[in-house]
PQR file of N, CA, C, O and H, with PARSE charges and radii, in Angstrom:
ATOM      1  N   MET A   1       0.842  -1.164   0.000 -0.4000 1.5000
ATOM      2  CA  MET A   1       0.000   0.000   0.000 -0.0000 2.0000
ATOM      3  C   MET A   1       0.895   1.237   0.000  0.5500 1.7000
ATOM      4  O   MET A   1       1.806   1.354   0.820 -0.5500 1.4000
ATOM      5  N   GLU A   2       0.636   2.129  -0.897 -0.4000 1.5000
ATOM      6  CA  GLU A   2       1.437   3.342  -1.035 -0.0000 2.0000
ATOM      7  C   GLU A   2       1.065   4.327   0.066  0.5500 1.7000
ATOM      8  O   GLU A   2      -0.111   4.539   0.360 -0.5500 1.4000
ATOM      9  H   GLU A   2      -0.104   2.034  -1.563  0.4000 1.0000
ATOM     10  N   ARG A   3       2.090   4.921   0.665 -0.4000 1.5000
ATOM     11  CA  ARG A   3       1.843   5.895   1.729 -0.0000 2.0000
ATOM     12  C   ARG A   3       1.613   7.261   1.115  0.5500 1.7000
ATOM     13  O   ARG A   3       2.381   7.731   0.275 -0.5500 1.4000
ATOM     14  H   ARG A   3       3.045   4.748   0.425  0.4000 1.0000
ATOM     15  N   MET A   4       0.544   7.876   1.554 -0.4000 1.5000
ATOM     16  CA  MET A   4       0.193   9.210   1.074 -0.0000 2.0000
ATOM     17  C   MET A   4       0.511  10.211   2.179  0.5500 1.7000
ATOM     18  O   MET A   4       0.420   9.872   3.359 -0.5500 1.4000
ATOM     19  H   MET A   4      -0.080   7.494   2.236  0.4000 1.0000
ATOM     20  N   PRO A   5       0.882  11.433   1.821 -0.5600 1.5000
ATOM     21  CA  PRO A   5       1.146  12.442   2.851  0.2800 2.0000
ATOM     22  C   PRO A   5      -0.142  12.788   3.599  0.5500 1.7000
ATOM     23  O   PRO A   5      -1.237  12.754   3.039 -0.5500 1.4000
ATOM     24  N   LEU A   6       0.025  13.120   4.878 -0.4000 1.5000
ATOM     25  CA  LEU A   6      -1.112  13.487   5.715 -0.0000 2.0000
ATOM     26  C   LEU A   6      -0.995  14.971   6.034  0.5500 1.7000
ATOM     27  O   LEU A   6       0.023  15.427   6.553 -0.5500 1.4000
ATOM     28  H   LEU A   6       0.915  13.147   5.332  0.4000 1.0000
ATOM     29  N   PHE A   7      -2.030  15.706   5.723 -0.4000 1.5000
ATOM     30  CA  PHE A   7      -2.031  17.146   5.979 -0.0000 2.0000
ATOM     31  C   PHE A   7      -2.951  17.442   7.152  0.5500 1.7000
ATOM     32  O   PHE A   7      -4.099  16.998   7.195 -0.5500 1.4000
ATOM     33  H   PHE A   7      -2.858  15.335   5.302  0.4000 1.0000
ATOM     34  N   VAL A   8      -2.415  18.212   8.114 -0.4000 1.5000
ATOM     35  CA  VAL A   8      -3.192  18.587   9.292 -0.0000 2.0000
ATOM     36  C   VAL A   8      -3.034  20.086   9.487  0.5500 1.7000
ATOM     37  O   VAL A   8      -1.934  20.624   9.354 -0.5500 1.4000
ATOM     38  H   VAL A   8      -1.483  18.573   8.080  0.4000 1.0000
ATOM     39  N   LYS A   9      -4.132  20.755   9.801 -0.4000 1.5000
ATOM     40  CA  LYS A   9      -4.053  22.193  10.077 -0.0000 2.0000
ATOM     41  C   LYS A   9      -3.167  22.411  11.298  0.5500 1.7000
ATOM     42  O   LYS A   9      -3.145  21.592  12.217 -0.5500 1.4000
ATOM     43  H   LYS A   9      -5.025  20.318   9.909  0.4000 1.0000
ATOM     44  N   ILE A  10      -2.448  23.510  11.295 -0.4000 1.5000
ATOM     45  CA  ILE A  10      -1.526  23.812  12.391 -0.0000 2.0000
ATOM     46  C   ILE A  10      -2.254  23.835  13.728  0.5500 1.7000
ATOM     47  O   ILE A  10      -1.763  23.253  14.695 -0.5500 1.4000
ATOM     48  H   ILE A  10      -2.466  24.175  10.548  0.4000 1.0000
ATOM     49  N   GLU A  11      -3.415  24.492  13.815 -0.4000 1.5000
ATOM     50  CA  GLU A  11      -4.117  24.547  15.104 -0.0000 2.0000
ATOM     51  C   GLU A  11      -4.580  23.155  15.534  0.5500 1.7000
ATOM     52  O   GLU A  11      -4.618  22.858  16.728 -0.5500 1.4000
ATOM     53  H   GLU A  11      -3.815  24.965  13.030  0.4000 1.0000
ATOM     54  N   ASP A  12      -4.926  22.311  14.582 -0.4000 1.5000
ATOM     55  CA  ASP A  12      -5.306  20.933  14.905 -0.0000 2.0000
ATOM     56  C   ASP A  12      -4.084  20.096  15.274  0.5500 1.7000
ATOM     57  O   ASP A  12      -4.189  19.165  16.073 -0.5500 1.4000
ATOM     58  H   ASP A  12      -4.895  22.552  13.612  0.4000 1.0000
ATOM     59  N   TYR A  13      -2.940  20.417  14.704 -0.4000 1.5000
ATOM     60  CA  TYR A  13      -1.710  19.674  14.944 -0.0000 2.0000
ATOM     61  C   TYR A  13      -1.353  19.686  16.430  0.5500 1.7000
ATOM     62  O   TYR A  13      -1.024  18.647  17.002 -0.5500 1.4000
ATOM     63  H   TYR A  13      -2.855  21.173  14.055  0.4000 1.0000
ATOM     64  N   HIS A  14      -1.419  20.857  17.048 -0.4000 1.5000
ATOM     65  CA  HIS A  14      -1.087  20.966  18.472 -0.0000 2.0000
ATOM     66  C   HIS A  14      -2.104  20.200  19.321  0.5500 1.7000
ATOM     67  O   HIS A  14      -1.747  19.593  20.331 -0.5500 1.4000
ATOM     68  H   HIS A  14      -1.686  21.701  16.583  0.4000 1.0000
ATOM     69  N   GLU A  15      -3.355  20.234  18.910 -0.4000 1.5000
ATOM     70  CA  GLU A  15      -4.395  19.495  19.629 -0.0000 2.0000
ATOM     71  C   GLU A  15      -4.153  17.990  19.508  0.5500 1.7000
ATOM     72  O   GLU A  15      -4.323  17.246  20.473 -0.5500 1.4000
ATOM     73  H   GLU A  15      -3.645  20.728  18.090  0.4000 1.0000
ATOM     74  N   VAL A  16      -3.755  17.552  18.317 -0.4000 1.5000
ATOM     75  CA  VAL A  16      -3.466  16.134  18.100 -0.0000 2.0000
ATOM     76  C   VAL A  16      -2.277  15.707  18.959  0.5500 1.7000
ATOM     77  O   VAL A  16      -2.307  14.637  19.567 -0.5500 1.4000
ATOM     78  H   VAL A  16      -3.616  18.157  17.533  0.4000 1.0000
ATOM     79  N   LEU A  17      -1.231  16.533  19.014 -0.4000 1.5000
ATOM     80  CA  LEU A  17      -0.070  16.205  19.847 -0.0000 2.0000
ATOM     81  C   LEU A  17      -0.459  16.099  21.315  0.5500 1.7000
ATOM     82  O   LEU A  17       0.002  15.202  22.021 -0.5500 1.4000
ATOM     83  H   LEU A  17      -1.207  17.402  18.520  0.4000 1.0000
ATOM     84  N   THR A  18      -1.301  17.010  21.769 -0.4000 1.5000
ATOM     85  CA  THR A  18      -1.775  16.976  23.154 -0.0000 2.0000
ATOM     86  C   THR A  18      -2.577  15.706  23.413  0.5500 1.7000
ATOM     87  O   THR A  18      -2.415  15.057  24.446 -0.5500 1.4000
ATOM     88  H   THR A  18      -1.676  17.738  21.195  0.4000 1.0000
ATOM     89  N   LEU A  19      -3.439  15.361  22.469 -0.4000 1.5000
ATOM     90  CA  LEU A  19      -4.241  14.140  22.604 -0.0000 2.0000
ATOM     91  C   LEU A  19      -3.360  12.895  22.651  0.5500 1.7000
ATOM     92  O   LEU A  19      -3.597  11.992  23.453 -0.5500 1.4000
ATOM     93  H   LEU A  19      -3.570  15.889  21.629  0.4000 1.0000
ATOM     94  N   ILE A  20      -2.356  12.849  21.801 -0.4000 1.5000
ATOM     95  CA  ILE A  20      -1.442  11.704  21.779 -0.0000 2.0000
ATOM     96  C   ILE A  20      -0.705  11.594  23.109  0.5500 1.7000
ATOM     97  O   ILE A  20      -0.538  10.498  23.644 -0.5500 1.4000
ATOM     98  H   ILE A  20      -2.163  13.583  21.149  0.4000 1.0000
ATOM     99  N   SER A  21      -0.268  12.723  23.634 -0.4000 1.5000
ATOM    100  CA  SER A  21       0.409  12.728  24.929 -0.0000 2.0000
ATOM    101  C   SER A  21      -0.523  12.229  26.033  0.5500 1.7000
ATOM    102  O   SER A  21      -0.118  11.444  26.891 -0.5500 1.4000
ATOM    103  H   SER A  21      -0.404  13.613  23.199  0.4000 1.0000
ATOM    104  N   THR A  22      -1.763  12.687  26.003 -0.4000 1.5000
ATOM    105  CA  THR A  22      -2.748  12.249  26.993 -0.0000 2.0000
ATOM    106  C   THR A  22      -2.998  10.748  26.880  0.5500 1.7000
ATOM    107  O   THR A  22      -3.081  10.047  27.888 -0.5500 1.4000
ATOM    108  H   THR A  22      -2.092  13.324  25.306  0.4000 1.0000
ATOM    109  N   LEU A  23      -3.117  10.262  25.646 -0.4000 1.5000
ATOM    110  CA  LEU A  23      -3.323   8.827  25.435 -0.0000 2.0000
ATOM    111  C   LEU A  23      -2.149   8.010  25.967  0.5500 1.7000
ATOM    112  O   LEU A  23      -2.349   6.965  26.586 -0.5500 1.4000
ATOM    113  H   LEU A  23      -3.049  10.832  24.827  0.4000 1.0000
ATOM    114  N   ARG A  24      -0.938   8.478  25.730 -0.4000 1.5000
ATOM    115  CA  ARG A  24       0.246   7.772  26.242 -0.0000 2.0000
ATOM    116  C   ARG A  24       0.224   7.725  27.767  0.5500 1.7000
ATOM    117  O   ARG A  24       0.534   6.696  28.369 -0.5500 1.4000
ATOM    118  H   ARG A  24      -0.776   9.327  25.227  0.4000 1.0000
ATOM    119  N   ASP A  25      -0.147   8.848  28.388 -0.4000 1.5000
ATOM    120  CA  ASP A  25      -0.247   8.885  29.851 -0.0000 2.0000
ATOM    121  C   ASP A  25      -1.288   7.884  30.351  0.5500 1.7000
ATOM    122  O   ASP A  25      -1.048   7.162  31.319 -0.5500 1.4000
ATOM    123  H   ASP A  25      -0.400   9.683  27.899  0.4000 1.0000
ATOM    124  N   LYS A  26      -2.437   7.847  29.691 -0.4000 1.5000
ATOM    125  CA  LYS A  26      -3.514   6.936  30.097 -0.0000 2.0000
ATOM    126  C   LYS A  26      -3.093   5.477  29.915  0.5500 1.7000
ATOM    127  O   LYS A  26      -3.412   4.628  30.748 -0.5500 1.4000
ATOM    128  H   LYS A  26      -2.631   8.434  28.905  0.4000 1.0000
ATOM    129  N   ILE A  27      -2.385   5.192  28.839 -0.4000 1.5000
ATOM    130  CA  ILE A  27      -1.893   3.833  28.613 -0.0000 2.0000
ATOM    131  C   ILE A  27      -0.894   3.450  29.704  0.5500 1.7000
ATOM    132  O   ILE A  27      -0.917   2.325  30.204 -0.5500 1.4000
ATOM    133  H   ILE A  27      -2.126   5.881  28.163  0.4000 1.0000
ATOM    134  N   GLY A  28      -0.019   4.385  30.069 -0.4000 1.5000
ATOM    135  CA  GLY A  28       0.929   4.133  31.158 -0.0000 2.0000
ATOM    136  C   GLY A  28       0.206   3.862  32.467  0.5500 1.7000
ATOM    137  O   GLY A  28       0.577   2.952  33.208 -0.5500 1.4000
ATOM    138  H   GLY A  28       0.000   5.299  29.662  0.4000 1.0000
ATOM    139  N   ASP A  29      -0.829   4.653  32.754 -0.4000 1.5000
ATOM    140  CA  ASP A  29      -1.630   4.436  33.964 -0.0000 2.0000
ATOM    141  C   ASP A  29      -2.292   3.061  33.936  0.5500 1.7000
ATOM    142  O   ASP A  29      -2.308   2.351  34.942 -0.5500 1.4000
ATOM    143  H   ASP A  29      -1.130   5.392  32.152  0.4000 1.0000
ATOM    144  N   ALA A  30      -2.834   2.692  32.784 -0.4000 1.5000
ATOM    145  CA  ALA A  30      -3.499   1.395  32.651 -0.0000 2.0000
ATOM    146  C   ALA A  30      -2.505   0.253  32.879  0.5500 1.7000
ATOM    147  O   ALA A  30      -2.839  -0.739  33.526 -0.5500 1.4000
ATOM    148  H   ALA A  30      -2.821   3.268  31.967  0.4000 1.0000
ATOM    149  N   LYS A  31      -1.296   0.390  32.354 -0.4000 1.5000
ATOM    150  CA  LYS A  31      -0.273  -0.642  32.552 -0.0000 2.0000
ATOM    151  C   LYS A  31       0.089  -0.772  34.030  0.5500 1.7000
ATOM    152  O   LYS A  31       0.253  -1.882  34.536 -0.5500 1.4000
ATOM    153  H   LYS A  31      -1.025   1.197  31.828  0.4000 1.0000
ATOM    154  N   GLN A  32       0.213   0.366  34.722 -0.4000 1.5000
ATOM    155  CA  GLN A  32       0.504   0.333  36.156 -0.0000 2.0000
ATOM    156  C   GLN A  32      -0.623  -0.357  36.917  0.5500 1.7000
ATOM    157  O   GLN A  32      -0.374  -1.151  37.824 -0.5500 1.4000
ATOM    158  H   GLN A  32       0.079   1.268  34.310  0.4000 1.0000
ATOM    159  N   ASN A  33      -1.859  -0.050  36.545 -0.4000 1.5000
ATOM    160  CA  ASN A  33      -3.002  -0.684  37.206 -0.0000 2.0000
ATOM    161  C   ASN A  33      -3.013  -2.187  36.969  0.5500 1.7000
ATOM    162  O   ASN A  33      -3.305  -2.960  37.882 -0.5500 1.4000
ATOM    163  H   ASN A  33      -2.061   0.595  35.808  0.4000 1.0000
ATOM    164  N   ILE A  34      -2.700  -2.601  35.757 -0.4000 1.5000
ATOM    165  CA  ILE A  34      -2.643  -4.036  35.456 -0.0000 2.0000
ATOM    166  C   ILE A  34      -1.546  -4.706  36.279  0.5500 1.7000
ATOM    167  O   ILE A  34      -1.744  -5.803  36.799 -0.5500 1.4000
ATOM    168  H   ILE A  34      -2.463  -1.973  35.015  0.4000 1.0000
ATOM    169  N   ASP A  35      -0.388  -4.051  36.399 -0.4000 1.5000
ATOM    170  CA  ASP A  35       0.695  -4.602  37.216 -0.0000 2.0000
ATOM    171  C   ASP A  35       0.256  -4.750  38.671  0.5500 1.7000
ATOM    172  O   ASP A  35       0.550  -5.760  39.310 -0.5500 1.4000
ATOM    173  H   ASP A  35      -0.228  -3.159  35.976  0.4000 1.0000
ATOM    174  N   LYS A  36      -0.450  -3.740  39.198 -0.4000 1.5000
ATOM    175  CA  LYS A  36      -0.946  -3.809  40.578 -0.0000 2.0000
ATOM    176  C   LYS A  36      -1.947  -4.946  40.737  0.5500 1.7000
ATOM    177  O   LYS A  36      -1.920  -5.666  41.736 -0.5500 1.4000
ATOM    178  H   LYS A  36      -0.689  -2.919  38.679  0.4000 1.0000
ATOM    179  N   ILE A  37      -2.826  -5.110  39.760 -0.4000 1.5000
ATOM    180  CA  ILE A  37      -3.821  -6.182  39.813 -0.0000 2.0000
ATOM    181  C   ILE A  37      -3.133  -7.546  39.792  0.5500 1.7000
ATOM    182  O   ILE A  37      -3.521  -8.447  40.535 -0.5500 1.4000
ATOM    183  H   ILE A  37      -2.848  -4.525  38.949  0.4000 1.0000
ATOM    184  N   HIS A  38      -2.108  -7.702  38.942 -0.4000 1.5000
ATOM    185  CA  HIS A  38      -1.357  -8.965  38.895 -0.0000 2.0000
ATOM    186  C   HIS A  38      -0.696  -9.240  40.246  0.5500 1.7000
ATOM    187  O   HIS A  38      -0.702 -10.371  40.733 -0.5500 1.4000
ATOM    188  H   HIS A  38      -1.793  -6.969  38.339  0.4000 1.0000
ATOM    189  N   SER A  39      -0.131  -8.198  40.841 -0.4000 1.5000
ATOM    190  CA  SER A  39       0.521  -8.352  42.137 -0.0000 2.0000
ATOM    191  C   SER A  39      -0.491  -8.779  43.204  0.5500 1.7000
ATOM    192  O   SER A  39      -0.224  -9.684  43.994 -0.5500 1.4000
ATOM    193  H   SER A  39      -0.126  -7.280  40.447  0.4000 1.0000
ATOM    194  N   LEU A  40      -1.649  -8.122  43.221 -0.4000 1.5000
ATOM    195  CA  LEU A  40      -2.691  -8.484  44.184 -0.0000 2.0000
ATOM    196  C   LEU A  40      -3.173  -9.912  43.964  0.5500 1.7000
ATOM    197  O   LEU A  40      -3.406 -10.651  44.921 -0.5500 1.4000
ATOM    198  H   LEU A  40      -1.866  -7.386  42.579  0.4000 1.0000
ATOM    199  N   LYS A  41      -3.319 -10.294  42.710 -0.4000 1.5000
ATOM    200  CA  LYS A  41      -3.765 -11.658  42.394 -0.0000 2.0000
ATOM    201  C   LYS A  41      -2.745 -12.675  42.889  0.5500 1.7000
ATOM    202  O   LYS A  41      -3.117 -13.702  43.456 -0.5500 1.4000
ATOM    203  H   LYS A  41      -3.130  -9.695  41.932  0.4000 1.0000
ATOM    204  N   ASN A  42      -1.468 -12.397  42.677 -0.4000 1.5000
ATOM    205  CA  ASN A  42      -0.421 -13.305  43.156 -0.0000 2.0000
ATOM    206  C   ASN A  42      -0.456 -13.417  44.676  0.5500 1.7000
ATOM    207  O   ASN A  42      -0.309 -14.507  45.230 -0.5500 1.4000
ATOM    208  H   ASN A  42      -1.166 -11.563  42.216  0.4000 1.0000
ATOM    209  N   ASP A  43      -0.652 -12.273  45.353 -0.4000 1.5000
ATOM    210  CA  ASP A  43      -0.756 -12.284  46.813 -0.0000 2.0000
ATOM    211  C   ASP A  43      -1.958 -13.116  47.260  0.5500 1.7000
ATOM    212  O   ASP A  43      -1.861 -13.903  48.201 -0.5500 1.4000
ATOM    213  H   ASP A  43      -0.770 -11.387  44.904  0.4000 1.0000
ATOM    214  N   GLU A  44      -3.088 -12.936  46.580 -0.4000 1.5000
ATOM    215  CA  GLU A  44      -4.291 -13.705  46.914 -0.0000 2.0000
ATOM    216  C   GLU A  44      -4.075 -15.194  46.679  0.5500 1.7000
ATOM    217  O   GLU A  44      -4.482 -16.015  47.501 -0.5500 1.4000
ATOM    218  H   GLU A  44      -3.167 -12.297  45.815  0.4000 1.0000
ATOM    219  N   ASP A  45      -3.442 -15.550  45.571 -0.4000 1.5000
ATOM    220  CA  ASP A  45      -3.176 -16.959  45.276 -0.0000 2.0000
ATOM    221  C   ASP A  45      -2.301 -17.588  46.355  0.5500 1.7000
ATOM    222  O   ASP A  45      -2.538 -18.720  46.777 -0.5500 1.4000
ATOM    223  H   ASP A  45      -3.112 -14.883  44.903  0.4000 1.0000
ATOM    224  N   THR A  46      -1.290 -16.847  46.798 -0.4000 1.5000
ATOM    225  CA  THR A  46      -0.411 -17.338  47.858 -0.0000 2.0000
ATOM    226  C   THR A  46      -1.196 -17.530  49.147  0.5500 1.7000
ATOM    227  O   THR A  46      -1.054 -18.551  49.821 -0.5500 1.4000
ATOM    228  H   THR A  46      -1.097 -15.928  46.456  0.4000 1.0000
ATOM    229  N   GLU A  47      -2.018 -16.554  49.487 -0.4000 1.5000
ATOM    230  CA  GLU A  47      -2.818 -16.628  50.715 -0.0000 2.0000
ATOM    231  C   GLU A  47      -3.805 -17.797  50.660  0.5500 1.7000
ATOM    232  O   GLU A  47      -3.980 -18.509  51.648 -0.5500 1.4000
ATOM    233  H   GLU A  47      -2.134 -15.725  48.940  0.4000 1.0000
ATOM    234  N   LEU A  48      -4.444 -17.991  49.514 -0.4000 1.5000
ATOM    235  CA  LEU A  48      -5.375 -19.115  49.368 -0.0000 2.0000
ATOM    236  C   LEU A  48      -4.656 -20.455  49.504  0.5500 1.7000
ATOM    237  O   LEU A  48      -5.186 -21.390  50.104 -0.5500 1.4000
ATOM    238  H   LEU A  48      -4.302 -17.412  48.711  0.4000 1.0000
ATOM    239  N   ALA A  49      -3.462 -20.546  48.953 -0.4000 1.5000
ATOM    240  CA  ALA A  49      -2.679 -21.778  49.086 -0.0000 2.0000
ATOM    241  C   ALA A  49      -2.347 -22.033  50.556  0.5500 1.7000
ATOM    242  O   ALA A  49      -2.420 -23.170  51.022 -0.5500 1.4000
ATOM    243  H   ALA A  49      -3.031 -19.786  48.466  0.4000 1.0000
ATOM    244  N   ASN A  50      -1.982 -20.977  51.285 -0.4000 1.5000
ATOM    245  CA  ASN A  50      -1.689 -21.112  52.716 -0.0000 2.0000
ATOM    246  C   ASN A  50      -2.926 -21.574  53.484  0.5500 1.7000
ATOM    247  O   ASN A  50      -2.834 -22.440  54.354 -0.5500 1.4000
ATOM    248  H   ASN A  50      -1.922 -20.054  50.906  0.4000 1.0000
ATOM    249  N   TRP A  51      -4.076 -20.997  53.160 -0.4000 1.5000
ATOM    250  CA  TRP A  51      -5.325 -21.403  53.814 -0.0000 2.0000
ATOM    251  C   TRP A  51      -5.618 -22.871  53.527  0.5500 1.7000
ATOM    252  O   TRP A  51      -6.038 -23.611  54.416 -0.5500 1.4000
ATOM    253  H   TRP A  51      -4.151 -20.294  52.453  0.4000 1.0000
ATOM    254  N   GLY A  52      -5.399 -23.286  52.295 -0.4000 1.5000
ATOM    255  CA  GLY A  52      -5.626 -24.685  51.933 -0.0000 2.0000
ATOM    256  C   GLY A  52      -4.740 -25.618  52.738  0.5500 1.7000
ATOM    257  O   GLY A  52      -5.198 -26.662  53.204 -0.5500 1.4000
ATOM    258  H   GLY A  52      -5.058 -22.685  51.572  0.4000 1.0000
ATOM    259  N   GLN A  53      -3.463 -25.250  52.908 -0.4000 1.5000
ATOM    260  CA  GLN A  53      -2.540 -26.065  53.699 -0.0000 2.0000
ATOM    261  C   GLN A  53      -2.977 -26.110  55.159  0.5500 1.7000
ATOM    262  O   GLN A  53      -2.923 -27.160  55.799 -0.5500 1.4000
ATOM    263  H   GLN A  53      -3.090 -24.402  52.530  0.4000 1.0000
ATOM    264  N   SER A  54      -3.408 -24.969  55.678 -0.4000 1.5000
ATOM    265  CA  SER A  54      -3.872 -24.924  57.068 -0.0000 2.0000
ATOM    266  C   SER A  54      -5.087 -25.824  57.264  0.5500 1.7000
ATOM    267  O   SER A  54      -5.179 -26.541  58.261 -0.5500 1.4000
ATOM    268  H   SER A  54      -3.452 -24.116  55.158  0.4000 1.0000
ATOM    269  N   LEU A  55      -6.009 -25.787  56.321 -0.4000 1.5000
ATOM    270  CA  LEU A  55      -7.197 -26.639  56.417 -0.0000 2.0000
ATOM    271  C   LEU A  55      -6.829 -28.117  56.367  0.5500 1.7000
ATOM    272  O   LEU A  55      -7.420 -28.927  57.080 -0.5500 1.4000
ATOM    273  H   LEU A  55      -5.934 -25.205  55.512  0.4000 1.0000
ATOM    274  N   GLU A  56      -5.866 -28.469  55.537 -0.4000 1.5000
ATOM    275  CA  GLU A  56      -5.420 -29.863  55.468 -0.0000 2.0000
ATOM    276  C   GLU A  56      -4.799 -30.300  56.792  0.5500 1.7000
ATOM    277  O   GLU A  56      -5.043 -31.415  57.252 -0.5500 1.4000
ATOM    278  H   GLU A  56      -5.385 -27.811  54.958  0.4000 1.0000
ATOM    279  N   GLU A  57      -3.994 -29.423  57.410 -0.4000 1.5000
ATOM    280  CA  GLU A  57      -3.387 -29.739  58.703 -0.0000 2.0000
ATOM    281  C   GLU A  57      -4.462 -29.920  59.766  0.5500 1.7000
ATOM    282  O   GLU A  57      -4.395 -30.852  60.567 -0.5500 1.4000
ATOM    283  H   GLU A  57      -3.796 -28.517  57.037  0.4000 1.0000
ATOM    284  N   ILE A  58      -5.448 -29.039  59.777 -0.4000 1.5000
ATOM    285  CA  ILE A  58      -6.546 -29.139  60.744 -0.0000 2.0000
ATOM    286  C   ILE A  58      -7.318 -30.434  60.523  0.5500 1.7000
ATOM    287  O   ILE A  58      -7.688 -31.120  61.476 -0.5500 1.4000
ATOM    288  H   ILE A  58      -5.503 -28.281  59.126  0.4000 1.0000
ATOM    289  N   GLU A  59      -7.555 -30.757  59.264 -0.4000 1.5000
ATOM    290  CA  GLU A  59      -8.279 -31.983  58.931 -0.0000 2.0000
ATOM    291  C   GLU A  59      -7.523 -33.217  59.442  0.5500 1.7000
ATOM    292  O   GLU A  59      -8.136 -34.139  59.980 -0.5500 1.4000
ATOM    293  H   GLU A  59      -7.255 -30.200  58.490  0.4000 1.0000
ATOM    294  N   LYS A  60      -6.198 -33.234  59.275 -0.4000 1.5000
ATOM    295  CA  LYS A  60      -5.386 -34.350  59.764 -0.0000 2.0000
ATOM    296  C   LYS A  60      -5.450 -34.453  61.285  0.5500 1.7000
ATOM    297  O   LYS A  60      -5.562 -35.551  61.830 -0.5500 1.4000
ATOM    298  H   LYS A  60      -5.700 -32.485  58.838  0.4000 1.0000
ATOM    299  N   LYS A  61      -5.379 -33.319  61.968 -0.4000 1.5000
ATOM    300  CA  LYS A  61      -5.439 -33.315  63.434 -0.0000 2.0000
ATOM    301  C   LYS A  61      -6.793 -33.812  63.923  0.5500 1.7000
ATOM    302  O   LYS A  61      -6.871 -34.560  64.897 -0.5500 1.4000
ATOM    303  H   LYS A  61      -5.287 -32.426  61.526  0.4000 1.0000
ATOM    304  N   ILE A  62      -7.850 -33.397  63.249 -0.4000 1.5000
ATOM    305  CA  ILE A  62      -9.191 -33.858  63.622 -0.0000 2.0000
ATOM    306  C   ILE A  62      -9.298 -35.367  63.418  0.5500 1.7000
ATOM    307  O   ILE A  62      -9.912 -36.062  64.229 -0.5500 1.4000
ATOM    308  H   ILE A  62      -7.787 -32.789  62.458  0.4000 1.0000
ATOM    309  N   GLU A  63      -8.711 -35.870  62.352 -0.4000 1.5000
ATOM    310  CA  GLU A  63      -8.735 -37.315  62.088 -0.0000 2.0000
ATOM    311  C   GLU A  63      -7.999 -38.074  63.184  0.5500 1.7000
ATOM    312  O   GLU A  63      -8.470 -39.121  63.628 -0.5500 1.4000
ATOM    313  H   GLU A  63      -8.212 -35.306  61.693  0.4000 1.0000
ATOM    314  N   VAL A  64      -6.853 -37.564  63.626 -0.4000 1.5000
ATOM    315  CA  VAL A  64      -6.093 -38.207  64.707 -0.0000 2.0000
ATOM    316  C   VAL A  64      -6.919 -38.213  65.987  0.5500 1.7000
ATOM    317  O   VAL A  64      -7.001 -39.233  66.671 -0.5500 1.4000
ATOM    318  H   VAL A  64      -6.471 -36.714  63.265  0.4000 1.0000
ATOM    319  N   ILE A  65      -7.529 -37.079  66.311 -0.4000 1.5000
ATOM    320  CA  ILE A  65      -8.364 -36.991  67.511 -0.0000 2.0000
ATOM    321  C   ILE A  65      -9.531 -37.967  67.412  0.5500 1.7000
ATOM    322  O   ILE A  65      -9.853 -38.654  68.382 -0.5500 1.4000
ATOM    323  H   ILE A  65      -7.462 -36.251  65.756  0.4000 1.0000
ATOM    324  N   SER A  66     -10.154 -38.028  66.265 -0.4000 1.5000
ATOM    325  CA  SER A  66     -11.285 -38.929  66.053 -0.0000 2.0000
ATOM    326  C   SER A  66     -10.869 -40.387  66.234  0.5500 1.7000
ATOM    327  O   SER A  66     -11.603 -41.175  66.830 -0.5500 1.4000
ATOM    328  H   SER A  66      -9.892 -37.470  65.477  0.4000 1.0000
ATOM    329  N   GLN A  67      -9.699 -40.742  65.724 -0.4000 1.5000
ATOM    330  CA  GLN A  67      -9.208 -42.114  65.873 -0.0000 2.0000
ATOM    331  C   GLN A  67      -8.964 -42.442  67.342  0.5500 1.7000
ATOM    332  O   GLN A  67      -9.304 -43.532  67.802 -0.5500 1.4000
ATOM    333  H   GLN A  67      -9.102 -40.101  65.241  0.4000 1.0000
ATOM    334  N   HIS A  68      -8.376 -41.498  68.082 -0.4000 1.5000
ATOM    335  CA  HIS A  68      -8.103 -41.725  69.503 -0.0000 2.0000
ATOM    336  C   HIS A  68      -9.402 -41.860  70.289  0.5500 1.7000
ATOM    337  O   HIS A  68      -9.480 -42.667  71.215 -0.5500 1.4000
ATOM    338  H   HIS A  68      -8.100 -40.612  67.708  0.4000 1.0000
ATOM    339  N   LEU A  69     -10.395 -41.102  69.941 -0.4000 1.5000
ATOM    340  CA  LEU A  69     -11.668 -41.173  70.654 -0.0000 2.0000
ATOM    341  C   LEU A  69     -12.415 -42.468  70.353  0.5500 1.7000
ATOM    342  O   LEU A  69     -13.179 -42.947  71.190 -0.5500 1.4000
ATOM    343  H   LEU A  69     -10.331 -40.447  69.189  0.4000 1.0000
ATOM    344  N   ASN A  70     -12.208 -43.029  69.191 -0.4000 1.5000
ATOM    345  CA  ASN A  70     -12.903 -44.256  68.805 -0.0000 2.0000
ATOM    346  C   ASN A  70     -12.175 -45.528  69.223  0.5500 1.7000
ATOM    347  O   ASN A  70     -12.742 -46.616  69.122 -0.5500 1.4000
ATOM    348  H   ASN A  70     -11.587 -42.640  68.511  0.4000 1.0000
ATOM    349  N   GLU A  71     -10.925 -45.417  69.694 -0.4000 1.5000
ATOM    350  CA  GLU A  71     -10.180 -46.591  70.141 -0.0000 2.0000
ATOM    351  C   GLU A  71     -10.695 -47.018  71.510  0.5500 1.7000
ATOM    352  O   GLU A  71     -10.987 -46.177  72.360 -0.5500 1.4000
ATOM    353  H   GLU A  71     -10.465 -44.533  69.776  0.4000 1.0000
ATOM    354  N   PRO A  72     -10.803 -48.318  71.720 -0.5600 1.5000
ATOM    355  CA  PRO A  72     -11.211 -48.762  73.069  0.2800 2.0000
ATOM    356  C   PRO A  72     -10.079 -48.508  74.063  0.5500 1.7000
ATOM    357  O   PRO A  72      -8.900 -48.584  73.719 -0.5500 1.4000
ATOM    358  N   GLU A  73     -10.462 -48.210  75.285 -0.4000 1.5000
ATOM    359  CA  GLU A  73      -9.456 -47.950  76.319 -0.0000 2.0000
ATOM    360  C   GLU A  73      -8.821 -49.261  76.756  0.5500 1.7000
ATOM    361  O   GLU A  73      -9.495 -50.282  76.892 -0.5500 1.4000
ATOM    362  H   GLU A  73     -11.420 -48.148  75.564  0.4000 1.0000
ATOM    363  N   GLU A  74      -7.524 -49.214  76.971 -0.4000 1.5000
ATOM    364  CA  GLU A  74      -6.812 -50.393  77.456 -0.0000 2.0000
ATOM    365  C   GLU A  74      -6.696 -50.300  78.964  0.5500 1.7000
ATOM    366  O   GLU A  74      -6.387 -49.241  79.509 -0.5500 1.4000
ATOM    367  H   GLU A  74      -6.977 -48.385  76.860  0.4000 1.0000
ATOM    368  N   MET A  75      -6.943 -51.399  79.628 -0.4000 1.5000
ATOM    369  CA  MET A  75      -6.836 -51.402  81.087 -0.0000 2.0000
ATOM    370  C   MET A  75      -5.810 -52.358  81.547  0.5500 1.7000
ATOM    371  O   MET A  75      -5.586 -52.491  82.750 -0.5500 1.4000
ATOM    372  H   MET A  75      -7.194 -52.260  79.185  0.4000 1.0000
TER
END
């Protein structure tokens, strides 16, 4: 595809440059927000994994207690 020259009025040119600058700023902000969201998600995933491990430990302890309670007493 052949490139054609683009003509922009001078007063519009400055407005376009300002808009482009604003868009770049907004894109930068969006990238920072995405990075923060990824970080929070990683923190949540770690915390959920810890909770899962804690629940498994509690479940094992309850099973041990249950086994001891169901064993007949030795005299």
